[in-house]
Steps between C-alpha positions, in 0.01 A plus 500: 500500500747231601427154362307317770437168321573218744465717811308366799230736622215533745195727457459805719203460737314798354499332154391148600150358465309461827324204657137535610620592853724779362834326547741501204512191278827303535666521158824340615818613325481566128750485218508767230474312170488796257495877498422774252471878477185635336485802266465732800814370675316295763678175586296183557626170640331167428515316833442128555343440842493148651170568686327725241466548126792669326437867429657826382612731783677837513831497692371743766237238593771243585767449766829375358612197701796386286657640183546267202 
């Protein structure tokens, strides 16, 4: 997996939390702060979100807005 640290991302709608009315929560744009590959080869990205808590995401759950 290409190094994504510093990339700007947005979550895909199907992976975002939902409000009570069913609309997706606005995460804003996130910055990938760290990434690692587990023992099974799955890549995880630690994303800092301005409107949410930072969390670990898989790359397929994210839309790449800008490369580092």
